[in-house]
N, C-alpha and C positions, 0 to 999 in steps of 0.2 A: 504494500500500500504506500502510495506517495505521501510525502509530508503535507501536501495541500489537502488531500482528501481526509487525512487524519485530523487536521485542524478543523475542517468542515464538520466532521462527525462530532467532535467535542463541542463545537459551537451549537450544533443542532441539539445535542443532549442538554446543553445549558438553556437553550430557548424553551425546549419542552419542559424542563424542570421549572423554569420561571412560571409558565402557564399553569402547570399542575400545582406548584406550591401556592400560587395565588388563590387557585380554586379551593385547595385543601384548607387554607386559612379561613376563607369565608365559610366553608362547610362546618369547620369546628366552632364557629361563632353563630351557627344557625342562620347565616345569611345577614346578620346584623353587624355592620362594621363598628358599632359602638361598643361591642363586647371584645374587640380586638385591642391588644396593646399598641400595635403599630398599624400603619396603613397596609392594605393587602399587597401593594407593590413591593414593600420591604420584605415580606415573606417570600415572594417570588424571586426577588433579587438575592436573598440569602441562599436559596436553592441553586440558582444559576452560578453564584460566586463559588459555592463549595463544590460545584461540579466542574467548573472551568479552571479555577486557579490551581488546585492541586494537580490536575491533569497537565496543565501547561508547565508547571514547575518540574514535574517528572520528565516531561518532554525536553525541556531545556537542559536539565541536568544530564539526561541520557545522551543528548546530542553532544554535550561537552565531554562526557566521560568515555563514551564508546570509542572515539579515535585513539585514546591512550591505551585502552585494553587491546584493541586490534593491532596497533603498532607494536606493542610489546610481544604479542603473539607472532606476528609476521617477522619481527626482527630475529626471533629464534630460528626461523626457517632459512635465513640467509647465511650461507657459509662464509667464513673469512676470505676464502679464495675469490668470492664475488666482489670484494671491496678493493677497488683499485688503489694503487699507491697515491697518497696525497688526498684521498677521499675519506669518507667516514660512513659509519652505518646509518646515520641520520640522513645523509645525502642519498644513499642507496634506497632508503625507505621512501624518500621523495620521488625517486625514479619509479619505484614500484607503484606508488599512488597515481602517478601520471599514466603509467601503463594501464592500470586498472580503469581509470577514467576513459582512456582511449578505447579499451575493450567495450566499455558501456556505450560510448558514442558510436563505435563501429556496429554494435548489435542494433542500436536504436535506428541507425541510418540504413540498415540492411546490407552493409558491406560484409558482414559475417553473421552466422547464426550462433545461437547460444551454445550448441554442442561444440562448434569450432573454437569458440572463446574459452571453453573449459578444457579443451584437448591439450594436454601437456606435451604431446608429441607433435604438435603443429610446427610447420616449418617457420623458423625464426625470421627468415627474410620475408616470407609472406605476411607474417604478423606485423612486422615493421612497416611494410608497404600499406597494409590496410589501416594501420593506426595513422599514418600520415594522410591517407585519403579521407579519414574521418575528421581531419582537422586537428589532431593531437600532435603537439610538438614532440618529436622524438629526435634526439641528437645523436644517437648511435643505435645499432641494431640491438634488438631485445635478446638478452642472453637467457639461457635456460633457467638459472636460479631466479632471475627477475620475473620471467614469464610465470613460473610456478607460484612465486610469491604473489604476483598480481592476481592470478586466478584464485588463490586462497583468500586474498584480501576481498575480492568481490563476493565470495561465498560468505565470509564472516560478516561483511557489511549487510548483505541481504538478510542473513539470519538475525542479526542484531536489530535491524529495522522491523522485522516481523514481530519479534517479541516486544519491541518498544510499542508497536501499535496495539498489541493486546493489553499490555500493562496500562497504557495511557487511557484506552477506552474503558477498561475495568475501573480505573481510578475515577474517571468522570461519572460512570454509573454509580459507583459506591458513594462518592461524595453527594450526588443528588439524592440517593436513597437515605443517606444519613440526615441530610437537611430536611427531607420530607418527614422523616420519623420524628424530629423534634419540633415540627410545625404544629402549633396549637394556639389557641386564643391568648394564652398567657405568656407565650414565648416573646422575649424582647428582641424582635427581629431588627428593629431600627438601630439599636445599640450595636448589635453584631455587624450589620452591614456597614455602619459608619466607621467602626474600628477596622474592618477589612479594607474599606476604601482608603483609609489613612495609610495603612501598610502598603497598599498598591501604589499610592502616590509617592511614598518614600522610596519604594523600589524603582519607580520610573525616574525619580530624580537622581538615583545612583547610577543609572545606565551610562550617562555621559562620562562619569568618572571611571567606571569599569571599562568602557570602550577605550578611553585614553590609556589606561593601564595596559590593556591588551595590545594596543598599537605599539606602545613603547617596548613591551616585553618581546613582541615579535621582531622588532628592529634590533633589540639588544642581542637576542640569541643568534640571529643570522649574522649580525655584525661580528660577534665573537667568533663565529665559525669562519668568517672571512679572514680575520686577523690571525687565526690559527694557521691559515694557508698562505697568507701574504704578510710581509713585515709592516707593522703599523708605521714605522719611521719612514719607509718608502712611500706609503700612502699619504701621510700628512705633509711630508716635506719634499716629495718628488716634484720635479718641474716638467715632467713629460707624461702625457696621457696617450698611450699607444696600446690598446687592448689587442690581443691576438686571439682570434677565434679558432685557431687550429690546435689540435691536441687538447690539453687540459689548461691552456692559458699560461704555461710555464714561462714563456718568453714575453709576457705582457709587462708593460710599464704603466702603473696605475697611480700616478701622482695627481692629487686633487687640486694642487695649486692653480694650474691653468683654468680648471673649471670654476673655482672660487673667484678667480680674477674676472672671468667672463661674466659670472653672475653679478658681482658687485659693480662691474663697469656698466653693464646694460641697465642695472637698477639705478645707478647714479644718473645716467642720461635720462631715464624715465622720470626720476624725481626732479631733475632740472627743468623738465617740461611741465610736470603736473603741479609742483609746488607753487610757482609764481601764478600760473593761470588759475589754479584752484583757490589759492588764497585771495587773489584779487577779486575773483567771482564771489567768494564768501563775504568779503568786505562790502562789495557793491550790493549784494542781496540783503545784507543785514543792516546797512547804514544809509544807503542811498536810494535803493529801489522802493517804489511805492507798493502798496498791498496788491494791486492788480498785476503789476509787472512781476512781483515776487511769486504770486500764485501761478503764473504761467512759466516763468523762467526756471524756477527751481525744479519742478517736475521734468521739464525738458532736459535740463542738465543731468538729472539723475537717470534719464533713459540710457545714458552711456554705460551705467553700471549693469544694466540688464542685457546688454548685447553679449552673446556668447563669445568666448575668447577665440574660438576657431574662426569666427567672422573677422575679428581683429587680425588674426594671422593671415587670412586671405587678403585683407586690405593692405597689410604690410607687404605681402608677396607680389600682388598684382598692381598696386597703385603707388604706394610710398617708395618701394624699392626702385622701380623704373624711373620715378620722378627724380629721386636723388641721383640715380645713375646718369640721367640726362644732364644734370648740373655739375656733378663732381666726377663723372666718368671720363672716358676717352674723348667724348665730344665736348667736354667742358674743361674742368680744371685738371683732369687726369689723375686724381688721387684715389679714385674708387674703381675697383675692378669688376665688382658684381653687385647686383641689387640686394643680396643678403649681406647684412653688415650690422655692426653694433648700433650705428645710428638709425638704421631702419627699424630694428626691433625696439630701440629705446624711445623713438618718437611715438610709435604706435602704442607702446605700453604706457607712456606718459599720458596719452589721450585717454586710455582706459582708466588711469588712476585719478583723473581730474575730479570725478564725482566723489571719490573717497575723501580727497583732501577738502573739497569745497563743502560737502555736507557736514563733516565733522567740525571743520573750522567755523562754519556758519552757526552750528549749535553752540559751540564754545563761545563765540563772540556774543551771541544773544544772551548767554548766561552771565555776562558782565553786568553788574547792577546798574540800573538806570540812574541811580544817584550819582555815580561817578561821571556819567555823561553830563548830567545837569550841573554838577559842580564845575566841570570844565567850561561849559557854556556860560555859567555865571561869572567866571573869571575873565570872560571875553575871548576865549579861544574859538576859532572857527571849527567847522565840522571836520575838515581835513586835519587840522592840528589836533583835534580831540582823538581822531582815529590813530594818528601816528604816535602821540605822546601819552595817551591814556588807555585807549581800548586795546590796541595791539600789545603793549607791554603787560597789561593785566591778563590778557588771554594767551600770552606767549607759552606758558607751560603746557596748556591744553593743545595749542597748535603744534608744538613739538611732538606731543604724544600722537596727534593725528598723522603727522609726517612719518613717524616711526611705524605706525600701523600700516600706512601705505607702502612703506619700504618692505615690510614683511610680506605684503601681498605681491610686490614686484619680485621679490626673491623666489617666491614659490610659483611663478608663472611658467607655463610650459609651451602651449601651442604657439604663442606669438614668437617665442624664441626659436622653436623648431622651423617655422615657416619664414621668419624674418631675419634671423641672425646667422643661419648656417649651422654647420656641425664641426667646425674646426676648433680644436682645443689649443690655444696659443696664448702666449704672454706678449701683448703688444699694447702700445698707447694710441695706435691709430684707430679712431672710431669708425673709419670707413672700411675696415677689414672684417671678415667673417669670424665670429667666435661662437662659443656655445656655453651652456650653463650646466649646473648640477642636475636640475630637473630634466633637461633634455637628454642627458646621458643616462639617467635612471631609466627612461623609456627605452632608449636604444639598447641598453644592456639586457633588459628583460625581454625584449622582443627579437633579439638576435639569434644566432645559431650556436651559441656557446653551451657547453655541457653545464647543467646546473650543479655539478659537483666541482666546478672550477672556480677560481677567484674571479674570472671575467664576468660571471653571472652574479656571484655573491657580492661583488663590489657595489651593486645597486643598493643593497641594504646598508652598507657603510656610508654611501653617499646620502641615502635618505636619513640616516641617523645624524650625520653632520648637519644637513639642512634643517632637521628638526631642532637641533640644539641652537643653531643660529637664529631661526625664526622665533623660538621660544624665548631666547634672551631678549630679542627686540620687543616682543609682546610684553614681557615682564617690565622692561624699562618704560615702555609706553603707558602701560596701565598704572605704574607707579607715579609717573608724571601727571597723568590725568587725575588720579585720585588725590594727589597733593593739591592740584589746582582746585578741585571741587571743594575740598575741605576749607579753602581759603575764603569762600563766599557762602558757605552753609550757615 
């Protein structure tokens, strides 16, 4: 049974339980609601909650725990001879899981039947070809230990899902029957439901924290695996980025310095475009524009924030790049060789960041107390003098925080860089040369042909961890500055 239908069945049991519980409560009161402690809807909600919540808890815990048990079981089936030099058992298990998903895709697409997928004597070359035809990335031919482990993995997953469906459905039915049994006129259904809703809300509020922890842990573990295979000093201080997709990436040079330089250089150009325009727009909207102009101009300006980044990337590739090339290329100044360059991506990214800077700065400027403006006017200052000498200095901490938040957004941008800046990892001060960023290389490393047991693929996690630390630091500094500003006028 698929996960979708399992969820549908649990929800159906909860709905039926709600209707039955509501009717049972009315029946226990002789049809007179005045004899009930709570409204009939609370009795029905109690049944639905006790049917759905335990079932979904079991489902979530099962889905989280099952992979650990299956991985431990499959790991024992893989002989040491199947683990190549420089690899690890965990990386081989990842290859087994990919092969198992490939078998599932091949069966689902009709490229092989279930009997062939379970046949341990199947030709390895044939299996590899069918996996590739099914759209599964296979970097090498499937070996016999990996094929057998993948087949066992599929069987154990199917068995685990079958028993999970039974347990979850029984839990839903049992919870509904338990709630129906305690349903009577004197039962305090409202108190029970409100306590349950409070717990559910608390759990929902914790999801963001748990998600962040999960993301960080996944990055940490894979980054540690990468540094086990590749020296950390060469990664952080290397001046050359030259991944080799042949073999296991042993001849690769994976220095992050060129990628960081491209990331910060493009972000600096983008901020040089976005900060002046966004800040001037914010000053105009908050201090000079009338209510009618502001009501029209502010939403129009914020439309830029809703445009997909792929559209900005195409704009950089098809419009801005050729325009810059016509001015700075061979037909003009001769300092630009191609349309993809730091300046191309920086200009377009700056346009994308304008609403981030303008909206945040506008809110911060409007938060400056009106009494400060009135006091400046009372001393004879003009509007422009008030803006320069009173409002902007007072709002400066918040504006700096807005700029840092925009910078973290620029550092994490991908599509504009891929289409507008090129893919060359180099150290150069020329803004009209092609460069690349950390995010662009994360995409290329995970979509290339490298073996996932090699540093060339695992380096994507180290790049992601580095980028995470950089953007987290910028966000912390920005939030600290904004919070300090807010406390000044609260």
